[in-house]
C-alpha positions in Angstrom: 118.7 107.9 155.8 121.7 110.0 154.8 123.4 106.9 153.3 120.3 106.1 151.2 120.2 109.7 149.9 123.9 109.6 149.1 123.5 106.3 147.3 120.5 107.7 145.4 122.5 110.8 144.5 125.4 108.8 143.2 123.1 106.5 141.1 121.4 109.5 139.6 124.8 111.1 138.9 126.0 107.9 137.2 122.8 107.7 135.1 123.3 111.4 134.2 126.8 110.7 133.0 125.8 107.6 131.1 123.0 109.4 129.4 125.2 112.3 128.4 127.8 109.9 127.0 125.1 108.1 125.0 123.8 111.4 123.6 127.3 112.6 122.7 128.1 109.2 121.0 124.8 109.5 119.0 125.7 113.0 117.9 129.1 111.9 116.9 127.7 109.0 114.9 125.2 111.3 113.2 127.9 113.8 112.3 130.1 111.0 110.8 127.1 109.7 108.8 126.3 113.2 107.5 130.0 113.8 106.6 130.2 110.5 104.8 127.0 111.0 102.8 128.1 114.6 102.0 131.4 113.3 100.8 129.8 110.7 98.6 127.3 113.3 97.3 130.1 115.7 96.4 132.0 113.0 94.6 128.9 112.1 92.6 128.2 115.8 91.7 131.9 116.2 90.6 131.7 113.0 88.5 128.4 114.2 86.8 129.8 117.7 86.2 133.1 116.4 84.8 131.4 114.0 82.4 129.0 116.8 81.3 131.9 119.1 80.7 133.8 116.5 78.7 130.7 115.8 76.7 130.1 119.5 75.9 133.8 119.9 75.1 133.7 116.9 72.7 130.5 118.2 71.0 132.0 121.7 70.6 135.2 120.3 69.2 133.4 118.1 66.7 131.1 121.0 65.5 134.1 123.4 65.1 136.2 120.8 63.2 133.3 120.0 60.8 132.7 123.7 60.0 
């Protein structure tokens, strides 16, 4: 009886470790995905902002030179 309980305990411990490792790996994957999407999003915002600033600067320089 003691051997069966010990075997059951070790199996539950193994499953607990496997489950924890699985959860940690999912959280790591999720954080990498969020980081990647955030990085791409920031690059997109920077590109849009830069092109808008260049466009505004070009418009202002044309209007001041024609005056």
